[in-house]
N, C-alpha and C positions, 0 to 999 in steps of 0.2 A: 611918291606919295600914292598909297593905294586908295582907290575909290570904291565905295560900297555901292553895289547895284541895288536900286530901289526894288521893293517887293512888286510882284506881278499885279497884285490887287492892293490898292491903297488901304492901309489900316489893318492888313492881314499879317499876323506874325506866325512864324513857324513853331513857336513855343506854346506852352500852356499858360494861360493868364487867368488869375482869379477874378471873377466878375462880382460875386456876392457870397458872403458867409452868414449863415443864420444859426443861432443857438436855439434849440427847442425850448418851448415854453414849459412851465410846470404842468401844463395840460398834457404833456407827453407821458407823465407818470400816473400810475393808478391813484396815488394819494392826491395828486392835483385834480384829477377827474372827480374824485369823491368830494373834495372841497368845493369844486365848481358846481357840482350837483346840489350840495348843501346851500351854497350861496344863491342859487337860483330856485330853491324849493318853495319859497313863499312869494308869489307874484303881487300880493297886496302892497300898495304904496302908501307911505306916510311922507308928506311934503315932497313928493316926487321920487323918493328913494324906496327901493324894495325893502319890505320888512325883514327878509332874510339877510340882506346886506347889513342892516342895522344890528340884528341879533347875533350874527355868526362871524362876520369878517374880523372884527377886532379880537374876540377871544381866540380865534384860530390863526391869527397873523403869525405867530411864532412858528407854527408848523409850515405855513406857506413860505415864509422867508427861509427857513431851514432847508426845505425841499428845493427851493430856487437855487440856493448856493451850492447844494450838493450836485444838482444837475449842471451848473455852470463849471464846477471844478472837475467832477468825475464823470460827467456826461459826454455828449457827442456834439459835433458841429457839422452842419450840412454846408459843404463848400461847392459852389457852382463855378466851374471854369469854362473857358471857351470850347472845351472838348468833352468834359466829363462832369458828372455830379458825384462828389465824393462824400463819404461818411468818415469823419476823423474823430479821434479822441480829443477832448478839450485840453487835457493835460498832456503835453508832449507832442500834440499835433500828428500823432501816428495814424496812417491810413488804415482804415478798417475794411472798407469796401468801396468800389467805384463802379459806375455805370456809364458807358459811352453815350453821349447825347444822340449820336447817330442811330442807336438802338431803340430810342424812346419814340413811341408812336403817340401815346396819350399820357396826359398828366391829369389825374383825377383827384378831386378834393372830397373828403368825407369827414364831417364833423360828428364826433361821438358825444354822447351825453356827458355833460360836465365841462366840455371844452368851450361852450358858447360864452361863459363868463370871462374867459381870458382872450377873446377873439382869436382862437387858434383852431386848427384842424389837422387831420392826417393827410399827407399827400402820397399817392400811389403812382409810381412810374410803370407804365404798361408798354409791352412790345407790340408788334403787329398782330400776333396771335392772341393778344389780350391777357397774356401772362404777366404777373407782377414781377418786375425786375428789382424794385427796391421800394421800401415803405419808409416814409419820413414822418414819425409821429410827433404831434404837438407843434406844428409849425405856426408861429405867430404871423398873422396877416397872410395866411396861406394863399389867398388869391393873388397877392402881389408877387410872391415867390413863384407861384405857378406860371404867371405871365412872363416872368424873367426867364424861367427855364425854357418856355416855349420860344421866346425870342432868341435865346442863345442857340437852341437847336435849329431854328429856321435859318439863322445867320450861318451856322456851320454847314448846313445843307447847301445854301447858296454859294458859299465859298468853295465847297467841294465840287459843285457842278461847274463853277467858273474855272477852277484849276484843271478840271478834266477837259474843258473846251480849249483852254490854252495849250495843254499838253497834246491834244489831238492836232492842233494847228502845227505844232513843232514837229510832230511825228510824220505828218503828211507832206 
């Protein structure tokens, strides 16, 4: 009977594991941002509800729902793994682009006009030089996804450092 050797660091796998997948909000598209601006255009409240919500949300609901389904079917998915952040097609799960977490220095959130209605924002992944590695438009609850990206990156860096220390012990 063959015995399997336990990993050098508990919980660390040699493969790539999906941590979180996020579908962009309708706030990623120009139409969604325009609708969001329209919905936030009149701050006056009636019974605690913004006047613009009462006037515009129901008549434009068909546009919003149509845009939502188009994005879900023909749009993209942001897939965070234990090693990379991947941009994939919704339909077919084809990899479009990926960034290694080890290359990410900063994760910046910028909320554009029209995105506040949907609680969404754009996320920018920056390298050490401050260059943008990847942009993720219209991320719902962007602060939560940002924190998850940072935690995955930090965990990867700690695992890499631990493995380097273990390898140095074996080499010496």
